[in-house]
C-alpha positions in Angstrom: 125.5 22.8 -176.5 125.2 19.3 -175.2 122.6 18.9 -172.5 123.8 17.7 -169.1 122.6 14.3 -168.0 120.0 14.0 -165.2 122.5 12.6 -162.7 124.9 15.5 -163.3 122.0 18.0 -163.0 120.8 16.3 -159.8 124.3 16.5 -158.4 124.7 20.2 -159.3 121.4 21.1 -157.7 122.2 19.0 -154.6 125.6 20.6 -154.3 124.2 24.1 -154.6 121.6 23.4 -151.9 124.2 21.8 -149.7 126.6 24.7 -150.3 123.9 27.2 -149.2 123.1 25.1 -146.1 126.8 24.8 -145.2 127.4 28.5 -145.7 124.6 29.2 -143.2 125.8 26.6 -140.9 129.5 27.9 -140.9 128.3 31.5 -140.5 126.1 30.4 -137.5 128.9 28.5 -135.9 131.3 31.4 -136.3 128.8 33.9 -134.8 127.9 31.6 -131.9 131.6 30.8 -131.1 132.6 34.5 -131.3 129.6 35.5 -129.1 130.3 32.7 -126.6 134.0 33.5 -126.3 133.5 37.3 -126.0 130.7 36.7 -123.4 133.2 34.6 -121.4 135.8 37.3 -121.6 133.3 40.0 -120.6 132.1 38.0 -117.7 135.7 37.6 -116.4 136.3 41.4 -116.7 133.1 42.2 -114.8 134.2 39.8 -112.0 137.6 41.4 -111.9 136.1 44.9 -111.7 134.0 43.8 -108.8 137.1 42.5 -107.1 138.7 45.9 -107.4 135.6 47.6 -106.1 135.7 45.3 -103.1 139.3 46.2 -102.3 138.4 49.9 -102.5 135.4 49.5 -100.3 137.3 47.5 -97.7 140.6 49.4 -97.6 139.5 53.0 -98.2 140.7 55.3 -95.4 140.3 59.1 -96.1 143.0 59.8 -93.5 145.5 57.5 -95.1 145.0 57.5 -98.9 148.4 55.9 -99.5 147.1 52.7 -97.8 144.6 52.2 -100.6 147.2 52.6 -103.2 149.4 49.9 -101.5 146.5 47.5 -101.2 145.5 48.0 -104.9 149.1 47.4 -105.9 149.3 44.2 -104.0 145.9 43.1 -105.4 147.1 43.8 -108.9 150.3 41.9 -108.4 148.4 38.9 -107.1 145.8 38.9 -109.8 146.3 37.6 -113.4 146.4 40.5 -115.8 146.8 42.8 -112.8 149.1 45.0 -114.8 146.0 45.9 -116.9 144.1 47.6 -114.1 143.7 51.3 -113.8 142.0 53.1 -110.9 141.3 56.9 -110.5 140.1 58.7 -107.5 137.2 61.2 -107.5 139.6 64.0 -108.6 140.7 61.9 -111.6 144.2 61.2 -110.3 145.6 57.7 -110.9 145.7 55.5 -107.9 146.7 52.5 -109.9 148.0 52.8 -113.4 148.5 50.5 -116.4 151.0 51.1 -119.2 148.9 49.1 -121.7 145.4 50.4 -121.3 144.0 53.7 -119.9 140.7 55.3 -119.4 139.8 57.5 -122.3 139.7 61.2 -121.5 136.0 61.4 -122.1 135.4 58.4 -120.0 137.7 59.7 -117.3 135.6 62.8 -116.9 132.3 61.0 -116.6 130.9 58.1 -114.7 129.9 56.0 -117.7 130.8 52.4 -117.8 130.9 49.7 -120.4 133.0 47.4 -122.6 135.5 48.5 -125.2 138.6 47.5 -127.2 142.0 49.1 -127.1 145.2 48.4 -129.0 148.7 48.7 -127.6 151.4 48.0 -130.1 150.4 44.8 -131.9 148.3 43.6 -129.0 144.5 44.0 -128.7 142.8 44.2 -125.3 139.2 43.9 -124.2 138.4 46.6 -121.6 135.7 47.1 -119.0 135.1 50.5 -117.4 133.0 50.8 -114.2 132.6 53.1 -111.2 132.6 52.4 -107.5 130.8 54.7 -105.0 132.4 54.3 -101.7 131.8 56.6 -98.7 130.4 59.3 -100.9 133.4 59.2 -103.3 133.2 57.9 -106.8 136.2 55.9 -108.1 136.7 55.0 -111.7 137.9 51.5 -112.6 139.3 50.1 -115.8 140.1 46.4 -116.2 141.4 44.7 -119.3 142.5 41.4 -120.7 144.4 40.5 -123.8 142.5 39.0 -126.7 145.4 37.1 -128.1 144.2 33.6 -127.0 140.6 34.4 -127.9 141.5 35.6 -131.3 143.8 32.6 -131.8 140.9 30.3 -131.0 138.6 32.1 -133.4 141.3 32.1 -136.1 141.8 28.4 -135.7 138.1 27.8 -135.9 137.9 30.0 -139.0 140.6 28.0 -140.7 139.0 24.7 -139.6 135.7 25.8 -141.0 137.2 27.1 -144.3 138.9 23.8 -144.9 136.2 21.5 -143.6 133.2 23.0 -145.4 134.6 22.6 -149.0 135.8 19.1 -148.0 132.4 18.1 -146.8 130.8 19.7 -149.9 133.2 17.7 -152.2 132.5 14.4 -150.4 128.8 15.1 -150.4 128.8 16.0 -154.1 130.7 12.8 -155.0 128.4 10.8 -152.8 125.4 12.4 -154.4 126.6 11.7 -157.9 127.2 8.0 -156.9 123.8 7.8 -155.3 122.1 9.4 -158.3 124.0 7.1 -160.7 123.0 4.1 -158.7 119.4 5.3 -158.4 119.2 6.0 -162.2 120.9 2.8 -163.2 117.5 1.0 -163.7 116.5 3.8 -166.0 119.6 3.2 -168.2 118.7 -0.5 -168.2 115.1 0.3 -169.3 116.5 2.6 -172.0 118.9 0.0 -173.3 116.1 -2.7 -173.3 113.7 -0.3 -175.0 116.3 0.5 -177.7 116.8 -3.3 -178.4 113.0 -3.7 -179.1 112.1 -3.1 -182.7 109.3 -4.1 -185.2 110.8 -7.6 -185.4 110.7 -8.4 -181.7 107.7 -6.5 -180.3 106.9 -9.5 -178.2 109.8 -8.7 -175.9 109.0 -7.0 -172.6 111.0 -5.0 -170.1 111.9 -6.5 -166.8 109.7 -5.0 -164.1 111.5 -4.3 -160.8 109.3 -5.2 -157.8 110.1 -1.9 -156.0 106.7 -0.3 -155.9 108.1 3.0 -157.0 108.2 5.2 -160.1 110.6 2.8 -161.9 108.2 -0.1 -161.5 105.3 2.1 -162.9 107.5 3.2 -165.8 108.4 -0.4 -166.7 104.8 -1.4 -166.5 103.7 1.5 -168.6 106.3 0.7 -171.2 105.2 -3.0 -171.3 101.5 -1.9 -171.7 102.5 0.4 -174.6 104.5 -2.4 -176.2 101.6 -4.7 -175.9 99.3 -2.2 -177.6 101.9 -1.5 -180.2 102.3 -5.2 -180.8 98.6 -5.7 -181.1 98.3 -2.8 -183.5 101.2 -4.0 -185.7 99.7 -7.5 -185.8 96.3 -6.1 -186.8 98.0 -4.0 -189.4 100.0 -6.9 -190.8 96.9 -9.1 -190.8 94.8 -6.4 -192.4 97.5 -5.8 -195.1 97.8 -9.5 -195.8 94.0 -10.1 -195.9 93.4 -7.0 -198.1 96.1 -8.2 -200.5 94.5 -11.6 -200.6 91.0 -10.3 -201.1 92.1 -7.9 -203.9 94.3 -10.6 -205.6 91.4 -13.0 -206.1 89.0 -10.7 -208.0 91.8 -9.2 -210.0 93.1 -12.7 -211.0 89.5 -13.7 -212.0 89.0 -10.6 -214.1 92.4 -11.1 -215.8 91.9 -14.8 -216.3 88.3 -14.4 -217.7 89.5 -11.7 -220.2 92.6 -13.7 -221.3 90.6 -16.9 -221.8 87.9 -15.0 -223.8 90.5 -13.3 -226.0 92.4 -16.5 -227.0 90.1 -17.3 -229.9 87.0 -16.1 -231.6 83.9 -16.7 -229.6 80.2 -16.1 -230.0 78.6 -12.8 -228.9 76.8 -14.6 -226.1 80.2 -15.9 -224.8 81.6 -12.4 -224.9 78.6 -11.0 -223.1 78.8 -13.7 -220.4 82.5 -13.0 -219.9 81.9 -9.3 -219.7 79.1 -9.9 -217.2 81.5 -11.9 -215.0 84.1 -9.1 -215.3 81.6 -6.5 -214.3 80.4 -8.5 -211.3 83.9 -9.0 -210.1 84.7 -5.3 -210.7 81.7 -4.3 -208.7 82.7 -6.6 -205.9 86.3 -5.2 -206.0 84.9 -1.7 -206.0 82.8 -2.4 -202.9 85.8 -4.0 -201.2 88.1 -1.0 -202.0 85.4 1.4 -200.6 85.1 -0.6 -197.4 88.9 -0.7 -197.0 89.1 3.1 -197.5 86.3 3.6 -195.0 88.1 1.5 -192.4 91.4 3.2 -193.1 89.8 6.6 -192.6 88.1 5.3 -189.4 91.5 4.2 -188.1 93.0 7.6 -189.0 90.2 9.3 -186.9 87.3 10.7 -188.7 85.4 13.7 -187.3 82.3 12.9 -185.2 79.2 12.1 -187.1 76.5 14.8 -186.9 73.7 13.2 -184.8 70.1 14.2 -184.7 66.9 13.0 -183.1 65.8 10.1 -185.4 62.8 7.8 -185.2 63.7 4.1 -185.8 60.4 2.8 -187.1 60.3 4.5 -190.6 64.0 3.8 -191.1 63.5 0.0 -190.3 60.5 -0.1 -192.8 62.6 1.5 -195.5 65.5 -1.0 -195.0 63.2 -4.0 -195.0 61.7 -2.9 -198.3 65.2 -2.7 -199.8 66.1 -6.1 -198.3 62.9 -7.6 -199.6 64.5 -7.9 -203.1 67.5 -9.8 -201.7 65.3 -12.0 -199.5 63.0 -13.0 -202.3 66.0 -13.9 -204.5 67.1 -16.3 -201.8 63.5 -17.5 -201.0 63.5 -15.9 -197.6 60.9 -14.1 -195.6 61.7 -10.8 -194.0 59.4 -9.1 -191.5 59.4 -6.4 -188.8 58.5 -6.3 -185.2 57.8 -2.7 -184.3 56.3 -1.1 -181.3 53.2 1.1 -181.5 54.9 4.0 -179.8 57.6 5.9 -181.7 61.2 5.2 -180.6 63.8 8.0 -181.0 67.6 7.8 -180.8 70.4 10.2 -181.5 71.7 9.0 -184.8 73.1 9.9 -188.2 70.5 8.8 -190.8 72.8 7.6 -193.7 75.2 5.9 -191.3 72.5 4.1 -189.4 70.8 3.0 -192.6 74.1 1.5 -193.7 74.6 -0.3 -190.4 71.1 -1.9 -190.6 71.5 -2.8 -194.3 74.8 -4.5 -193.5 73.1 -6.6 -190.7 70.2 -7.5 -193.0 72.6 -8.4 -195.9 74.6 -10.6 -193.5 71.5 -12.4 -192.4 70.4 -13.0 -196.0 73.8 -14.5 -196.9 73.8 -17.0 -194.1 70.2 -18.0 -194.0 69.2 -21.0 -196.1 66.2 -20.9 -198.5 62.9 -21.0 -196.6 64.3 -19.2 -193.6 63.1 -16.0 -191.9 64.7 -12.7 -191.0 63.1 -10.4 -188.4 64.0 -6.8 -187.7 62.7 -5.5 -184.4 62.8 -2.3 -182.4 62.5 -2.1 -178.6 62.9 0.3 -175.8 63.5 0.0 -172.0 64.9 2.1 -169.2 68.4 1.6 -170.5 67.7 2.9 -174.0 66.6 1.8 -177.4 67.4 -1.6 -179.1 67.6 -2.5 -182.7 67.9 -6.3 -183.5 68.2 -8.4 -186.6 67.3 -12.1 -186.1 67.6 -14.9 -188.6 67.1 -18.6 -188.7 70.3 -19.3 -190.5 73.2 -21.6 -190.0 74.4 -19.9 -186.9 77.9 -19.2 -185.7 80.1 -21.6 -183.7 80.9 -20.6 -180.1 84.6 -20.5 -180.9 84.0 -18.0 -183.8 81.5 -15.8 -182.0 84.1 -13.6 -180.2 85.8 -12.9 -183.6 82.9 -12.1 -185.9 83.6 -8.3 -185.7 87.3 -8.7 -186.7 88.2 -7.5 -190.1 88.4 -10.3 -192.8 87.3 -12.9 -190.2 85.3 -15.7 -191.7 83.8 -18.5 -189.7 83.7 -20.7 -192.8 86.3 -19.8 -195.5 84.9 -22.4 -198.0 81.5 -20.9 -197.9 82.1 -17.2 -197.4 83.3 -16.3 -200.9 80.3 -18.0 -202.5 78.2 -15.7 -200.3 80.0 -12.7 -201.7 81.5 -11.4 -198.5 85.0 -10.2 -197.7 84.7 -10.2 -193.9 84.4 -6.5 -193.6 80.7 -5.9 -193.2 80.4 -6.6 -189.5 83.6 -4.6 -188.8 82.1 -1.6 -190.5 78.8 -2.1 -188.6 80.7 -2.3 -185.3 82.5 0.9 -186.2 79.3 2.7 -187.1 77.7 1.6 -183.8 80.6 2.9 -181.8 80.3 6.3 -183.6 76.7 6.4 -182.3 78.0 5.6 -178.7 76.1 2.4 -179.1 77.2 -1.3 -178.7 76.8 -4.1 -181.2 76.4 -7.6 -179.8 76.1 -11.0 -181.4 74.2 -14.0 -180.1 74.0 -17.3 -182.0 73.1 -21.0 -181.7 74.8 -23.2 -184.3 72.2 -24.6 -186.7 69.4 -22.4 -185.3 70.3 -18.8 -186.2 71.9 -15.6 -185.0 70.8 -12.3 -183.5 72.7 -9.0 -183.9 71.6 -6.4 -181.5 72.4 -2.7 -181.4 71.9 -1.0 -178.0 71.6 2.8 -178.1 72.1 4.8 -174.9 69.1 6.5 -173.4 68.1 9.4 -175.5 68.7 12.5 -173.4 
């Protein structure tokens, strides 16, 4: 079953609520009108009964009872609805009678008074029974009035309400649908614009209405998401292109070296040299593939590294001993600057070793012969700091913000000779983030660089 659109559902809910409100309103109007009209009729009957009592009180003469009957007859003839008046004397005999209404037998035998309804033929009458105590005698009085006009007014009101309420409901429902359609029109525009944006035109953005409402926030949220998506796609495209380029070069070298060697017979030394080149390129390719897989797993979301309380001084000494071989091969000096007091951080030992080794290896690659590399550990109120300083070629100011980007190289002509693929610092940055630490770079062109890892306070 197809789902109803939002505007239809809004209209239905609005109509249901309005129908309930109109029903209560119509019912209230009907009750109020009925009560008001009947109260007006009852008030008129009470006044009429008082008029009859006044006549009895003024004209009663026990010696001439017929005089009272004549006066009541004249009063009835001069009064509207006078033919609907009945009066009985203390003995229950009719002094003034009415052919349309009459006191009930039970009422005629008692002195009870009140309102009632009687029917004569097709006509309905509202009645009021009362008593008048005059000169020690109790007279019973019944006055009445036809309900034809009152019921006609109520019937007309009933018809008016029955026709008006559905018409109002229909007009309000149509108006509500038009308003909801107009209010949701920007949503349709946003939907159509979002559908038109694909992988080929992620740079497009939705028009943001300056309304300050939910639609503006929705458009801004969509644009923010598109910006993040565009950035992610660009990084993915760049990563794929760079990875393809990086893998194509060593594979081409391996293939070319093998093909050239196999074209004709060569000496054992030539074969050994060719195989050494192939092995070196294979090792480099293997490291590149491992780095790519690590970054791919990092992008997919690896589980948190298990961290433990780790002292930095022994770890730095171990890494410097390993880097000593690389430094001596490049005629570099590597040293440490360690505090006397132990410095502890929450870290994963293998991951932190790899981070530090990547920074040392990076310093070795870009420090000319005769230079110096210093690995230091510090601590202050903000936390622990691990720094690797070199006296190398430095990094241009324009390149410094990009050194942690994947495959980024400040100097393409020199980077491959150094054996780098532009992934080391990206991996180091990722490892630092997994330790809730920050990795910062400072450099002065021609004087050297410093990479500093800031660990949060060890709690």
